[in-house]
C-alpha positions in Angstrom: -64.4 22.6 -0.5 -63.4 22.9 -4.1 -60.3 25.0 -3.3 -59.3 22.4 -0.6 -59.3 19.8 -3.1 -57.4 21.8 -5.6 -54.7 22.4 -3.1 -54.8 18.4 -2.1 -54.4 17.8 -5.7 -51.4 20.1 -6.3 -49.7 18.7 -3.0 -50.2 15.3 -4.3 -48.8 16.0 -7.8 -45.9 17.9 -6.2 -45.0 15.0 -3.8 -45.0 12.6 -6.7 -42.7 14.5 -8.7 -40.4 15.3 -5.7 -40.4 11.4 -5.0 -39.8 10.6 -8.7 -36.8 13.4 -8.8 -35.5 11.9 -5.7 -35.1 8.5 -7.1 -33.7 9.9 -10.2 -30.9 11.7 -8.3 -30.5 8.5 -6.2 -30.2 6.3 -9.1 -27.7 8.6 -10.7 -25.9 8.7 -7.7 -25.7 4.9 -7.5 -24.6 5.0 -10.8 -22.0 7.5 -10.3 -20.9 5.5 -7.4 -20.6 2.2 -9.3 -18.5 4.0 -11.9 -16.1 4.9 -9.2 -15.8 1.5 -7.6 -15.1 0.0 -11.5 -12.5 3.2 -12.2 -10.8 2.1 -8.9 -10.7 -1.4 -9.7 -9.4 -0.6 -13.2 -6.6 1.3 -11.7 -5.8 -1.7 -9.2 -5.4 -4.0 -12.5 -3.3 -1.3 -14.3 -0.8 -1.2 -11.3 -0.8 -4.8 -11.1 -0.1 -5.3 -14.5 2.4 -2.5 -14.6 3.9 -4.5 -11.5 3.9 -7.9 -13.5 5.5 -5.8 -16.5 8.1 -4.6 -14.5 9.4 -7.8 -13.1 9.4 -9.5 -16.0 11.3 -7.0 -17.7 13.4 -5.2 -15.4 16.5 -6.7 -16.7 15.8 -6.4 -20.3 13.9 -2.8 -20.5 12.6 -1.5 -23.6 14.0 1.8 -24.9 10.8 3.9 -24.3 10.5 2.0 -20.9 14.0 2.0 -19.6 13.6 5.6 -17.8 10.6 4.2 -15.9 12.3 1.0 -15.1 15.2 2.6 -13.9 13.1 5.1 -11.6 11.2 2.5 -10.3 14.5 0.4 -9.2 16.0 3.3 -8.0 12.9 4.0 -5.6 12.5 0.5 -4.4 16.5 0.7 -3.4 15.8 4.0 -1.7 12.3 2.7 0.3 14.8 -0.4 1.3 17.2 1.8 2.8 15.2 4.2 4.6 13.3 0.8 5.9 16.5 -0.4 6.9 17.2 3.1 9.0 14.0 3.0 10.5 14.7 -1.0 11.7 17.9 0.2 13.2 16.5 3.4 14.7 14.1 0.8 16.5 17.1 -1.0 17.6 17.3 -3.8 15.0 20.2 -5.6 14.6 22.2 -7.0 11.6 22.3 -11.2 11.2 26.0 -12.3 11.1 24.6 -15.2 8.9 22.8 -13.5 6.3 23.0 -10.0 6.6 19.1 -9.3 7.1 17.9 -6.8 9.9 16.3 -8.6 12.7 13.6 -6.9 14.6 14.2 -5.8 18.3 12.2 -8.4 20.3 12.4 -11.4 17.6 13.5 -14.8 18.5 14.9 -15.8 14.9 16.0 -13.9 11.8 13.1 -13.8 9.7 15.2 -15.1 6.8 17.6 -17.4 7.8 16.4 -18.6 10.9 19.3 -17.9 12.9 18.6 -17.9 16.7 18.7 -14.1 17.9 20.4 -15.1 21.2 23.2 -16.4 19.0 23.2 -12.9 17.3 23.7 -10.9 20.2 26.4 -13.6 21.7 28.0 -12.9 18.4 27.8 -9.2 18.8 28.8 -9.4 22.3 31.8 -11.2 21.3 32.8 -8.9 18.6 32.4 -5.8 20.8 34.5 -7.7 23.4 37.3 -8.5 21.1 37.2 -4.9 19.7 37.6 -3.7 23.5 40.7 -6.0 24.0 42.6 -4.8 20.6 42.3 -1.0 22.1 
């Protein structure tokens, strides 16, 4: 019986140590996760700060930030152009009142509120006038 008691005690001790190690690993994993969440939140704040700085200083950029601000402005222009191309590819039209792109199926221009039917009527008139001229 003495042998079984020793084996039993060894198993209990080993189980407690495994449990302790598992808790330590779990605690460390939780801390690492918390660190990642905080770092992600901090990155978001940096981005927010950068956007605020850009909006405030884009017209009077300091020399050390001029290139970054110029790059951001150029990227914004390129993105706007690509979005317009994508909308045109989907059949969007240009509002004759304000020049904004109006998505297909929209009832009104999202910028100035012009009724879409009016836009299409204007376009049909322009096309008819162009046909008459030719």
